[in-house]
Structure formats: structure tokens, C-alpha cells
N, C-alpha and C positions, 0 to 999 in steps of 0.2 A: 698091284693097287691097280684100281678102274681106274681108263683117264676118260673124261667126258667125253661126248660126240660133239662134233661141231653142229652148229641148228643151222635148218635151212635157211634160206634166202628171206622165201616165203614169211617166213613165222620172224625173224627181225624186221620184215615191212610191216607187221600187225602190231608189232610189239611199239613199235615208232609211233603209228598213224593212232594207238591206242593215248599212249604217252601225251602226243601232240593236241588231239579230242580233250583231254582230260584239261590240261593249261588253258585253254581257249574258253572252256564251260566254268572254270574260275576266275579267269579275267571278267567273263562278261556276268557272272554274278557280283563280283564286285563293285562291276560299273552301277550296275542295275539300285545295289545299296548306294550309293553312292549319289543316286538320281534321287532317294526317296527322301521324304522332310528328315531336317535332325531329329524330330522325335515327334510321335503321334498323339493325340490326346490322351496326358496321362489317367489312369485309372484311378480314383479314390474314393478309397473304402470308408462310408459315414455310417455310422450308427443311430441307429431311429427307434423311437417308442412300441412294440408292437401293441395292437387290440386300444390304438390309442383315437376313437372316432373321435370325428372325423380329421385329425390331423395327419398320424400317420396310422395304418390299418393296411391287411393284406387281401386281396379278394384272389385265392386261389393262390400264386407264388407272386404276382403283381402287386407293389407295391401301389398303395392308393392316398390321398388324402390332402388336405391343405398346405400341409407343410410336404408333400412331396410335388406337389404341382410347383412351390418357390422354389425348392430346391431343381428342380429341373428347369428352370429359367435360369437359375445363376448357371448350372452347369451348360447352359447354350452359350450366355455369355460370354464365361470364359475359359471356353474351349477344354472345360472338364469333363468325365466319365464318373458319374458316382454308382459306387455297388453298395447299394443299403444293405445293412447287419442291422437285422430285427432283435429285439430283446424288452427284456424287462428293462428298467432305468436302472437299478442298481449293478446290472450284466455289461450292460455297453458303457456305465460310466466309468467300469473297474478295466474292461478290458479298454476304454480310451487311455487312460491312464497309464495303462503295461504298455501302451504303444501298441496294440494290435490293431488299433481301426487309427485310421487318419484324421478323420475329425467325426464331430457328436452333433446333432440336431437339440434341437429343443434345449437348448441349456440358459438357464439364468444366471447373471450377474452377482457375484456374489465376492467379496475381499478375498475369504479364503481362498475362490478360486482362481481369481486373480493372478497368486502366485506362479499360474504353472500354465495357465490357460490363456490364449488370447480370444477375445470374443468382436464377433462382429458386431455392425451394428445393427439392433433388433428390426427384425423385419415384421412385426407382431405383437401385441399385446393383447394375454388371455386375460381379461376383466373377470372377476368375478358377479354375477348377478343373482337376483329374486327373481322367479317365474313363480308365475299364481295362474288357477285357473279362471279366466273371463267370466264366467257362470257362476262363480262364488268370491267375486272380489273382492280383493284386502285393500284397505286404506294407502295412502301412499306411507312409503318407510325411511323416514331420515334420519334415523339414530337407531341401535341395537335397542333400545329401552322399548322404541315403537313395534317390536316382535313380543313383548311380553304376553303371555295370551293363546298365542299360534301355536299352531302344531308345525315345526319347523324341522324337515330331512335334509341330510346332505352324506355321501360318502363317508364310512367309518374311518378313522383315522386320516382325514385329509389333513392339510396343512395348517390351514386356518381355522379348525373345528375349538381351538384352544381361544382364539379373541372372543365368538359366542359362548365358549363353556365359562370365560371369566367372567360374560357380561351377567350369569345368571339365567341363560334363557337356555329353554327345555329342549332336546334335540333327537331328534328318530332319525338312527344313523340304518344306512345299506349296504350292502358288499358294491353296489355298483351306482354310478349315473346312473344308468337305463334305468335299473331299480328305483330310483328314484323319481325318475321323472314319470316312470309308470304307478306309482304311488302317488304324484299330484294328480292325475287323470284319474283316478278311481277315487278318488275324494277321503284318502290315509290322511293325506297329509293339509297344512294350507297353504304353505311356499316352499320351495324347490330352490337349493343355494346349490348352484355351480357356474363353471365356467359358460361365458354369453353364447359363444360358436358352438359348444357342443351340446347345450341341452337345446336348443334350437333343433340343430339338424336331429336329435333325437326325437322330438316332439315333433316333428313332419316328418321323420321316417317312419314313425308309427300311426302318421296320422290323428297326432291330436291336437289337431287347427284350431280345439280352442285353449290353450295352456298359449300364455301370451307372457312377454318379460315384464317386469312390473318396475324395473330399473336395478341402478347398481347396490350392489352389499354396501349397506355405510360400516366399512371394516376401516381400521388405520394402521395396521400393521400389515395386512396382507392383502392389500388393496389388488393384485394382480400380479400377473407375472410376464417377464419378458421373454421372448424368444428369439433366439440367437443359434448361428453357428459358431462350433467353437474349438480349434485347432491347436497343438501342443505348441511350447512356446520357441521350442526349437526346431518348429518349422514355418520358419517367417512367410519365407516365398510361398507356399500354396496359401497361407493367410491371406496374403496378398492379391492372389488371384481370385479366391473366395468373395474379398470383400470387392472387390473391383465390380464382380458379375453381379454381386445384390445391388451393387449400386445403379449397376445401367438396368436395373428392375424396373420400367416407371412405378410410382403410387397408383397411378390410375388402374394399374395390372393387377399389382397388388388388392384391389379393394375389388374388382373384375371375380381373382378368384375367391375371393372372403365372401362375397355374394353369391356364387356359384354354390357355394358350402352352407351356406347360411340356409337357402332359400331352395336350393334344389338336390341337394345331395350330390355336387360334383358334375350333375348336368350343365351345359349351357341353356338357359333360361328360355332364350328365342329361338331355339330351332332344334324340332326334333330329329330322327332318322328318316330322310327323304321318302317317301312310299313310293315306292318305282314296282308298279305292277306291270308280270308280262304281259304279253301280245293274248297269251290265252286266256289269262285270268283278267282281263278287259273286258273278253268275249264272253267268258263266264259269266262275269257279271250282266253282263248288255241281255243274254239269254236266259237271266235267269228270274226277274219277275220280281214281284212281292214278295218279301222274306216278313211272318210273323215271326213275333219275338214275343217271347213268355217275359213279365215282370208281375212278380209276388207284390198283392194289393195292400199288404200291412206289416213292411217292411222298413218299414220311413227309419232313416233318412233314406236309405238308398233305392227304395223304391216303393209307391205308397198311391194311390189313388185319392185326388184333392177336386173335389168341384166337377167328376166324370173324367178326370184327366191324370195320366199316370205320371206321377215326377217321381224324382229324385237323383242321386249320385248316379245310379247306374242307367237311369233314362240319359243324363247327360251324355254319360259317356258314351252309350247308343248312339247318342244324335251326333257326336263329334266323329265317329266311326263312317256314319254315314253320309258329314260331311266330306270328308276324306276320300272315300270312294265311291258314291254315287250310289249306292244299295238304298234299295226301296224298303223300307222297313213298317210295318203294323203292327204296334203294342196291340198286345191280349194279356191281359190280368188277370189274375185268379190265384188262390192259396197252393203252396206246394203242394201237397195231392193231389190238387187236380190240374197242375200246369205239369208234371212228370209223366202222368201219363199220356199228356198229349204229345208232348215227346216224342216218348215212343212210339206210340201211334202215328207220327206224322202229321198231326193237326198243327203242332207250331212249330216252327223249325230251329228254332235257336231259343235257349234259356238264357238268362240274363243273370240272375243271382244262385250259383253253382259253383260246391267245390266239387274239386277231385277227387275221386277215389278209386283203385282197381277196379272193384265191380260194376261201375258206372260206365266203362271205357265199352260197355255194350254196346248203349245206345246214345254215345254222345261222345263227340269228339272236341276237346278243351282247348283253349288259348290259354296263355298266359292270365296268372294273376293280374287286375288292375286295380284292388284293392284288397290288403289281409287286414281284420277284425280281432281284436281279442275278445275270448270267451271267459265271460267272468261269472262270478256266483254274487245273486241279487239276493235279498234275507232281510227280514226286518228282526230277527234275531240278534240280538244285542251280544248273547253271549256265546255265539258261533265264532271259533277262531280257526276259519279256514286254511291246513297244510297240504292235504290230499284229500285224494275219494275215499278214505278211510272213514275222515270226519263227516263226510256224511250218510253213512251207514242206518242212522235212527230218526231221520230227516225225509218227510215227503218232497219228492224234488221235480222240478216239473222244467220239460223241454218240449221241443218244436219236432214233432213229429216228422219224422223221415230227415231226421238232421244228420250230417255224415256223420257223426260221434255217438249215434243213439245204441249200435249197436256195440260199439265198445263199453259204454257205461251201464249197458243191461248186463256186459259179462262181469264186468267189476265191481258193480253194487248187486250184487244178485240178491243180497240179503232186502235191501233196498226197500223202497216203495218211490217206483218210478212212474210218471204219469204224462205219458205226450199229448201233445195240443196240436190242433192243426190250425191255428193262425195264432198270432202275437198277443192281441190285445183281452183274451178268455185266460190266457195265460198268466196274464201280469191283474187280471182282476183278480184270479184263485189266488195269486200273493197278497194282493191289500186283504182279501175276509178270509185269508187265513187256511183256507184249502191246499194251498203248497204252503210249505217253509222254504223251501228254496228255488229260486229260478235259475237254470243256465243258458245263456243268452251274450249275444254279439253286444259288446261296451255302449256301441252308440243308440242301435236300436232300442237296448233294455232303457236307457237314458231316454229318450224319446218318449215311450209310453207310461213312464213312472210320469213324467212331465203331464201328458197327454189326460192323465189319468187323475192324476192328486195325489200319489200315492205318499204318504210322508211317509218321515220313519224309516226308505230303503236304503241300506248300507250297500257296498260290494264289499263280499269278505274275502275273496282272492279273489287268483287267474285261473281259468281250469287250463291246464297243461297237461297233456299226456304224449304219450311215444307215437312219435313219427306225425302228429299234427304241432305246428308252430301258431295256428290262430286257423280262424276262418279267411279261406283263401277264396273271393268273388272273382269267378271266370264266366265266359261263355261260352257254354255248351251248345253246338253245332251235334246235328243227326248228322248220323252217317250218311246219308243219300247224298248229304251235301259236303261231304268233306274237304274241295278245296276251298268253302267258304271258310272254314276254321283257319286255317293258314293265310287267307285274305286280313280278314278280322286281325288276324296275330300280328300283322305285318303295321297294318293300322296301328294297332295299341302302340307301339312302338316312335310311332309318326307322332303320337299326342308328345306337343311339347311339355315340359318341366310348367312354364308359366300354365299353358291352360289346363294342367293337371292339376295344379298349384290355385288356382281359380274356382274349379270346380270342388276341391276338398274342403276350400274353405266357406264356397256358399254349403254346404250342406256338413259338414264337420266343425266350422269354426263355432264362433259365439251367436253368432246371428241363430244358429238351430239351439242354444241352450237357454236354459230355463229362465225367464225374467223374474223379474221381484213381486210380479203379481200381486201390484197393489198400488191404488187410488191415493194414498196418504202421503204426506209431507214426505222427499226423501231425507232422513237424516245424513249427516252432512260429519265427519270427523273432524278435529281441530284442526288440522292441518289446513284443509278443503274449506272450512269457516274464515279460517285467516283470510286464504289467500281471498274470499269474496269479499269481504269486510275490507279488506285493503283496495278493494276497488270497486266498492260501495256497492255492491251488490251487480253489479252490469258489467254485461261481455258484449263488446263489438262485434257485428256478424257483415262477412260482403254476401251479396248473393246474385245472381244470375236475376236479369232483369225484364227478361223477356223467355220464360219457359214456363209457361202457363201450360196447365195448370196446378202444375209440380211447384211451382215459384217464379213469383217476376214483383214487378215492383209498379205499382200506380199512384200517382200523383205524390210521391216522396215516402210513398208506406210500404211497407212487405207484406206481401199479400199471398197467396195461393196454400198450398197440400201444406208448405214447409213452416209457412207462417201458423197454420193452426197447430202442428206441432211444437212448435216455438211457443205458441201461448199454452198450451197443455204444460209446456217443462216450467213455463212463468210461475205457474199456480206450483205446481207441486215441488219446484224447489226453492219461492218464493226470490225468482231473480229477476232482472231485467234484460233486455237484448236492445243494444240499440245498433240501427245500419246506417252501416257506412258507406254513403251514396257512389255508384259507380255506372255512367251511361252503358256499359257490357259484359260480357263474362272475359273477355278478355282483360279486360282494368281490374275486374274482380280478382283472378288468379296476382297479378300483378301487386293488388294491393297485400292479398295475402304474402304474397313473397316478401313486402318491405314492412312485416307485421303490424300494418296501420289495420288490420283484421284482426279478432282472436279465430274466429274459425267460420264456416262452413255450414250452414245448415243442413244442406242437400247435397253431398258431392260422393263421388264414386272413388273406391282406391287405384292409384296408378303405380306404375315403379318410381315415374318421374314424379311425382305429387309425394310420394312418401320421402321424397327428400326433404319437405318444407310443412308436412304436415303429419297428424296422427289421425286415426282411423277408428272411433268406434265399431262397436258391428251394428250391420246395416239391418235399419229397420225399415226397409219398404224395395219392392222389386217389381220392376218395371219391366213388359215387353220391348225388347229392341228389334226394329221392325224398317224395313227398305219401301219407301215410297216412289210410287211412279205412275208416270201420265196413265188414261183410260184406256188407253189402245195397247198398254206396257203390256207384255208376257207375263204371269205368273213364273218367280225362280227358284229352285230346288236351293240352291249355291251361289254363296257369293260371286264365285270367279265367273259367273255365266256372265257379267258386267264388266269384265273384263275388256280393254278397249273404247269404254266409257269413260265419261265422266261423273262421276257420283260425289256429289256433295256432303258436310257435315259443318258441324258450328264449330270455328277456329278455339282447341281450349279445349271440348271435348272430350269425355276419358277416352271412349270407343274408337276416336280418332289417333290417338295414339296405341292402342292395342290392335286395330285393323291395319295399321302403317305395318306391323312384327309382323301380324297372320299372313294377311292379304297384300304382300311388297309388292305385287303386280297390280292392283288395283289402284287406279289415278284415283285418288281423294283430291277433292276442290274443297276448300275451305271458304267459310262465311262467315261473316260476323252476326248472324239471329236465323230462329227458325224461320220468321218473316220471309227472310231474302233469299234462303235456302229452296222455301217452297215456291216461289214469285220464278226466280230459276227453275228450275222441275218447271212449274207449268210454262215456260217458253222457252223451251227445250233447250236449253242452256248446259242442260242436266239431263241424264238419262236414270238416274236415280236420286234419291235423297236418303241419309241414315239418322233415323231419330228415334224417340222415343211411343210407342201409341198412345200416350194421353197425350202427350205435344201435339203429334201429329193429329190426333184426332180434333183437341179442341181451334188450331191455326185453321185447318179446312173447313170447322164452322165457320170461325170467326169471319176468314177473310173469304167466305162464297165459294172456295174451291172447287165445285164437283165436278172438275176433269182430272180428278186425282185419285191414285187410290193406294192401297197397301197391296204391294206386287211379291214380298216376301219378309222371309225372318231371319233375323243374325243371329246364327247358334248361342247367343251368351244374353241373360239378360242386365237390365243396370239396377246392380247391388246400391243401394245409396242408404249412406251412413250420414253421422259426422265428422266434419274435419277441424281436428282441432288445431295450431300452430305447433310444432314437436320440439318447441324451446319452451313447454309450458304442461310437464306432465300431468300436474293437478289438476288443470282445468279438461285433459283428456280423462281423467276421472273421474270428475264431476260430471262428466256428460255422457259418459259410461253409465253411469249410477241411472241417470234419467232414461236414457234407450235401453237398459233393463227394467226399467217400472215399467213400460207399457205392457200391457195385459193383453193375452190374446185376441180380447173382444175388440180393444181401442187400435190393433194391428190391423185385424179385419175391417174395422169403420175405415180406417184411412184409406186402403186398396178399395173399398167401395166407392169412396169420394170421388176418386178420379176416377173411376171407371163409368159412375150416376152422374157425371157433370154436363149439364146442357146452357149454353149460351141465353142467355135470354135479356131481351132489351127492357131498357129503363126510361122511365120519366122524368122528365127534368121538373120537376113541378116549379122550380124558381121561373124557372124560364116560361111555363103554363100560364103561370101567374100574370105576367106581364103580355104576354099573349091574348087575355082573357080581354084584359082593360081594354083592349083593340074592339071588341065585339063581334060581331057576326060575321066579321071577314076573319077573326080567329078562330072563330068553330067551323067557319068552312073550309080553313086551312087544316084545323084539327082533323076532320071527316078524312079529308084527300089524304092527308098525315097515314091516320091508321088502315086506312085501306091498300095505301103502299105498302105501309109494312106487313099488315095479313097478305098482300100476293107475295113480298118478298119472303115470309116465312114459309107459304106452301110452296115456291119455290125451293124456296131451303130443305126441304120436306120431301119435295118430289128429288132431289137431286142428294139424298143423302137415299132415301129408299132406291133410285138408278145408281148409287155407288154400293150399297150394301149387294145388291141383284148382280151387279158384273163382278162381285168378289168372288161369287158363287158359281160364276157362269165362263164357262169356255171360250173363249176371246175368236176361233177360229169358226168351233160351229155353232154356237149357241147354246150348247147343251151343258148339262151341269161339268164342273170340273172335281178336280180331286177333293178340294175342301168340301163341296157340295156332297160329292158319294162318302166322307168320314164323316159326314155329321148326318146324313140321310139313310145309310145304309144299316145302322145300326138299330136306331128308332122304327125303321119300316118291318123288321127284324120283330121286335119287341111288339108291336103290335099285333104283328100276327100269331106271335106267342100266346098274347092277353085272348087275342079273339079265336083262337083256336082255327084258324085257318090256314090255308097253304100259302108257300111261300116260294116264290123261284127265282135264281137267279142266273141270267145268260152272259156269259162273257162271248163277244162278238168280234173276230179280228178279221182287218180284211188280206185275202189272199195276196199273195205275191206284192204286196205292196210294194216291195222296194224298185221291182222292176218297172214298174209305173214309175215313179222318182229318177231314174238313172235314165230309161228309155225320154219320156215325156217332160220331164226337169219339175221342182217343187210346186211351183206354180199350178201345172194340173196336179197334181197330188192332193191340192190341198183344195183344187174343184173337188176332185173324186173324194175328199173327203166330207165337204159340205154337203153333197146330193146324196150320200150316204145316212147324214144325219138327219136331211130334210125325210126321207122315206121313213126311217125310225120313228121320226115326229111324224107320221101320217098313220102307222101300223100300230101303237101306242099311246093312247090318247085319254084313255082312264085315267079315274083319278088316281088311283094308287098304283097308277107305272111311273117308275123314274129311272130316268136316263142320264147319264153320265160319259166322259169320256176320258177313259183311266190312263190313258196316255198313249202318243204316237198313233198308231192305224187304231188302236183298240181301247172298245165302248166297254161297257155294261148295263143292262137293265136287269132292273128289279121290281117286283108288284106281287101281288099278293092271288089269291087265285082258287078255286071253287071245285075247277073239273082241269086234272092235270091234261087231257084229250086238248082241252082248247089252248092251253097255253101253248102246246106244242106246234097245234094248228097256227096259230097268232104268229109264230117263230117262222114257221117254212113259208107262210105266204110273204113275209117281210124277206126273206132269203132269194125267193124265187121271186120277189119284187126287184131287186137291186141288181139280179142277176137280168134282169130282164130290161134294167135301165140302164142304158148308156150316158156314160159323167159328160158332160158340154165343157171343153176343154179351150171352147173361141179355135177352134184347129178345125181342117177340113172335115174331120168325124171325129165322134168321140171316142170312151175307153170304155171296154169290157171291163166288169168288176163284179167280183164274187166274195160272199163271206163265210166265213167258218164261225159255227157257233156251237156254243158246250152248256150243258142247262144243268143246274142243278136244282131239284123240287123234291117236299116234302113238308109234313107237316110238325112244326118247330115244338120241339117241347124242352122243358129247362135244364136237361143234358145236354142239347144243342147249341152251339153257339152259331153267330153271323159269319165268323172268320172260317169253321169248318165250312157252311156252303159255299165262298168264295173258293177255297181250296178243292171242293168235287166241284165247280165250273172248270176254275182253269186247268184240270184233269181232263174233264171231258172236252174240251179245246182242243187240249193238246192231241186225243184220240180221234176227232174231226180230222183236224190239219194230215195226222199220220196215215188216217183211212181216206185221203184221197181229197180234202177242201170239200168249198161250198157243200158243206152238210152241216147238220144238227145231229151232235149226239149228246144222249141225257146219263148222267147218274143219279138216283133217289139218294136224296141223303139217308145216312144211316147206314148207308150200302158199306161194307168192310174190305169187299172187293178192290183190285187195283182197277185203272181205267179200260184195260182190256176187255173187261164183262159189263162197259158199259151197254145200255140200250142201245140198237138202233132204228132210232124211227126213218122209215124211208125218205129219201135225200129226194 
């Protein structure tokens, strides 16, 4: 037998050491565990219903929704961690009863369930509501019998369907609530039935701002569902923790979360992602110069030309981006097939109404979509039952030329007749005349043209759904040379707050843009409405702003102004009386409305705060919102330029609330009345005053304030509606009908009334006869008074003329400002086009001007700009010469010419005179100054645009600076070469 060999001493020592180390590690590990809390936050598996927007759903792998937000608050308060498990209700309820889940969300109390389940207190009550199209208002529904004869839509097999069916109501059912809401928007049903929060969420997400809640469904058995958290009866400790966590959630927090999902899709309404541009991006914007933005001029309500001005949802979105970034944008309107070649050729920099397609990436960089529109099938054929494109094979189909789905439709409808139109109006005229059977187009744009053209009998046969196309995605397309701008615009889009997005969408897609009743006849009331009026002796109490002329006022105890004219029209049309509740100011009027001492405001704007006690009709009047300043104040591009100064606004006005949320750094000072605000501004107690253009014009004339002017525009207008007490829904329906009865001509007349208002002196004839009895003395006094009145009127006219002149004059140089340029530039181009004479545009820039400011100071720089402007005036005195300061040290000259060499010689003489004349700066010696000039000139043709000339002049100016400065460079209009091939006249 082999004996074991003795171990060496070293090996024994190592073994002992390893044993000791192991024991020490074990002791330390035990001690560390002993120091840990007795228990970490326990993980609780909780079942939630999948695809139940906006309560519970998943964005990728992340749970979202109102109920998810509530559960997270509960978890935070109870030191729990919820592990969300999603599925259908039958699946998660069965798993919960088996014990596979610790808790379940969204469960309603039932006696049969209470034997096995512990129920928390309800955190939400899901009410079943009715929704209607505000453009096709339905009468107030108080009982199920009131629904007889109406087309009612709801989800198939929904639990409350039986109660409608038992009442004999004819129903149209759909596979989902999303389909029900879209059916209401497309006019296939009159009323949608469903959960209040879910319908509001789906309508807002789809941009159907014209859909409104009508009221609770008049149900007895199934009026709603209570949302609770359930735990099995054998897990009392967990139930107590969850209930304690729910109790700790304040009611205000629950309401805040509910509003987020009702109105803003889960986002916070007052704040967006802060726009944080890098230093490189800011430098890029500063060096970019004006950007030409293309808008389709017949794509209402997204962009269209109205009175020479481009308006619409896309325009408002771009204006907000300009406000956020400081970008200078020049709108260029035209048809789609005109604007796209301009974008490709660089004649415009951005296209506003553009959908993303892979083939377009070669000439445009796209932002994220700012709105998605459903495309639908418009037809007058009652027999067309559209399910898919196969149903259109035997129809003549019209669509917009170049629309992103045109090629796809031509492939799928190869055997059909497809007609493309270059603009919207002739396409819908073809539908009206029967030249096409079907028009495929965007929902809102199509509805607009059907209303404008008065095409009766048109209906929506279905929604166009193509593989890979979820709808018409409106984006900004930026030409590749300006690729960094696309990223900047994309960042700015995320900074638009949900509240701002909602205001813009409601303005253009809401009820105010829906068809009116278009009748001047008496409005017909329902039985409910007639009873409501008879119970009040057909009298409605109103509160008004006593000092908001010409829009509204109280004089000698009588309601006056534009609002009074509207009520007079409504009195005749609805056989009503309106009684004024006297108040001394707007703040008292607001208090009276809150106390229910009056029933309505004839003229008010919707705000979140007012919505707590008022319902609002569709807006019937829009008035520009402006900033007034002293005559010497510079014009502003954005409100943040007034930061640090006191800005006035009347207390309680809608924009006071909105401005505090949108511009929290603005120092807003409230005043009691328009007169007080303007006086404080005149006395230099304020640097600006926010008001409407209508009231500013009125009070500046009536108070003789010739030393004030409009210095800027607030990027949102007053959308004025009728505000009714929200505890009287019948009254809201009555006033909504009256607002919708206003014809387009009447709405236009209302707008022209305040625009054309003039202050007139009145003669007091009673006093006249008293004075006449005094004889010759009275006659002399009358003559004296008339002369004095004439002098005052002349002074007022002169002041108004001066005010008008100053509004288009640069404060420093006395040349035209950007407002002057925007007004005159296109007019001058059109004049040259009509008279077939040459048109020249010269961009003038002071060389190395930053060095002058840095070395000599801004005061010296201002003196140099004044000297430059004086020299410019001396050299360009002809009747057709137009001079303007474009911004900073950049000026523009535009004029007509007969001889191209003559205009070049004039510009060179001007350039040489600037170089030879030293700026007087009150220093020991003057400052040398030179200018670089870029000239674009040519004979205008219908294919040219004024914007093209400006772009070429800007390119030529860039070439002049690159080639050494103090020189003139010329690019003839119509030249397709780049700036390197510009003409180089002798410098």
C-alpha cells in the first residue's frame, strides 16, 4: 500500500490562508446584507387592457395612457413597482382570477365579482356620451326617443347597445370606436355614441376639431363605468398599500392628467420641448438671410390666398416656427406644379405643403409631419358604395396633379379614367358639372371647396387607404443646399406646445370653418329650445365690455358696437330679446358671468380658464392682435424683444392668460381699460401695449394719440365667439345655431365694419336751439367752434397721415422699412411687367460694418448708416426709385429702367460717393465706409417672379463680397448659371 507523502510547509500555509480569506468574505457579505433594508420595493404584476386608447396602450414596448399615468402615481405613493401585463379583457381577467397576476386595472364593481375581488375606490368614471358634427348640429338630446330618425353609430356588441335597441333606435355599428368617429367626420352618421374621453382623444388626434360632445347619453342602465384597481381577497396587505397610494393622489392631479389626455394626447398643454439650438445652428440662422417659403394658394384651409395675403394652418405653423427661431420667411404662393420646379431650381427654399416620398428625397429634406389628413372619396353618385379601388374602375376620377399617390393610383386603376387637375377649384367644379364622377382629395380641403362652390348633394363615399399611405402627411420640404435648416425646423416643431397646436388646428379645422346654415330666414328651434326660450320670456341676459369699442361698448346704458349689431341680427332671426346686465368694467362683467347673473357674452375668446364656467360657439369674427408702442419705438419681430420692459394689457382679457403661459418672461402689467393702457403708454409708463388692431385704431383716433403706432404683431389673432354659461347647454345650442346662420356676406360685412370705422363728430341739436336763442353771440360762437373743429380734424388727419408714414419708415435712416418693402416690391415688379420695362433690384451691404461697431461703438455705426442712407437718397431721386433698409446694415434699391448701362452707372457713382465720403461721428476724424452691391436686372415676363429677382440680387451681393468688396456684381434675370458667372463691371 502506497503511503501518503507529507505536504510541504508552504502548501499548508497557503491552504490556511485561503480558508481564512473565504471566512472573511462570508462574514463581510453577511454584514452587508444585514445593512440592507428589510425589503426593496416589491414588484406587483398588474393586468391592463391593450389597445384601449387613451386609457391603456403601448407605444413600442412602453405602456402609455391615462390609467397608466394614474397607476404610476399610485406606485410612487405606495413604494410599489408595477410590472404591466397587457392583453384582452377576457385574458387578463382570467389570469387575475387564477392568481397569475397580483392586480388588475380598469375593473368595475359588480356584486358577483365582490366575492373574490377587493375593489379600490374609483379613480375615474367613464361616462357614455353623444358626439355630433358642429357643422351639422343636432338638437339637444334629453331622452332616447329624441334620437328617432337620426343615424346613430356605435361599436358593435358594446355592452350598452341593447338599451338603444330596446328603445327602437336604428343603429349602425362599426368594428372600433376609431371607425365610429371617422364615420361621424365623413357624414355617414349623425351622432356617435361612446366613452367621453376616448371620443375626444380620437377626434383631436385625427384633427377633427369640428366634432363636439353633445352631452351624456340618456341611458338608464348603462350610463357609465367605474374604473378601479382590483386585488384578490386573499391579498389584503397589497390591497391596503394600493388603496393608500391611490388616496394620496390629489383630485387636482387626477383632473390634470385627465385634461392632458382629453385635449393634448397625453402631453402637457402649456409646455413643449424647449428649443435649444447649438451655437453653430444659431450662427447658421444669423447668416442665412430671408428664406422663401412656398405655399399652395388654393389648398384651404391649410394654405390659400385671401385678399392678396396667404393664410391657413400651414402658414400659422410656419409663423410660429419663425417666432421660435428668428428666421426671416418670405411667403411665395402658387400652384403645386409651379412651386415644385421652383424648389428644385432653388427659386424657393422651403415647400410648406409637402408629403414625404422616397423619390422626392433627391430635391428636398423633410421635417416630421405637422399634420396628417385623411384622403377621402367625394361623389354625387348615391349608388357608389366604396370599399376599395376596384369599385372606381368604371368611374371618371379626378385628383390633384402631382399628388403623392397619383402614380400608385394610375397603376391600380390602369383600366379606369383618371383626370389630373392643376388646382383644387376646377377639380371640384368638374365634380359639380358632372365632368368627373369622383374626386379623391384631402378631407378638410374638399369640404372647403364644396362649401365655397355651393355643391349640393355631395357626399363622402369612403376613405382612400393604400398600402404604405396612412394619409396625407403635411411636412416642410427644404432644398438640399439648406439641409441644416431642415433640422432646425424639425427641432422647432417639437417646441410648439400642444396648446398652441390645438389653437391653430381649432382655428382652421374647427367649427368656424364648417358650413353655415347660409340663410337669412328665421331659425327653427326644437321643442326643447322653444320651451327653454318660452320659460324665460324669450329674453337672454348679456354681459359686455363697456370700453372695447368699436367691437363692443356701453354708451348711456345701451349696448353698442359691432357686438350689438350682431345681437340685433340674431334678435330678428331668432325672435329673441337681449337684456344688458350693467357692469362698470370688464372685470365686473367676468365676475357677473361666474356668479350666473348673466347668461352670455356676445363677444369673447375661449381660454382654458374661461372654459371652466363658459361654453363657446364657433368663432364668428377674427381681429388681428398687435403691440402698440410710442412713435419713436423700433418695430419688433418677436415679443421676446420686449423682455425687461413693462407691457400693458387689460386685466381679464383672453390674451393676458395666453401670453403668461406662452411668454412667461414677459413683464405683463394689467390695466382696467383700453384708455388707461394707452395713456400709460403715452406717458412712458409702459414700453408696449397689447390689444386688437380694431380697438387700437378707434381709441388712438378718439383720444388724439398721434404719438403712438403699431410696432409689432402678436403671432395669434383674436377668435371671437359667443360665450354661454356652461350650466345651460340648451342656450349654447341656440347661440351656435344663430352663429352658423351668418352668411359669408354677413361675416365679410362684420369684418369690413370695424376696418372702415371712422370717428365722426356729432352736433347736439338740443343745445344748438338753446344757443341759437342767444342771437348773434351764439352765431359767433358757432363759427368759432366750427373753425376750431376743422382745425382739430386737420390736425388729426395730419397725425394719421404721419402715423401711416412712420409705420412704413425705418426709425434710424428714414428710408422704407421691411413693411414698406413688402408692400412696394411686388407692386413695382408688376408695374414693370405690365409696361414691359426693365426691372432692377440692388442689394447694398456696408462692408466690415461689424468692425465699425466693435472699434467705434454702436452710436458711430448708426451715424454711418445715416450717412449711407443720405447718400443713397441723393443718387436715387426718380419717381420709380424705391429705397428700403432690409435689416441691419443691408439695404435694397428697386426701380424701373430703360438702359441697363445707366442703372449700372448710377449704382457705381453711388458706390464711389460712399467710399469718398467719410462718416461724421463727432470724433476727431471720420470713418471710412465702403459698400458691396449685388444687382439683378432684366425684362419681367409672366414666368418670372419678384422673389426670383431678389434671390439673384442676393447671390450677386455674395459674389461681390467674395471678390473683394467695394464693388458691383450683376446677374441678369433668367440666367440659370450660378453666382460665379455673374457679370463683373469695372469696380
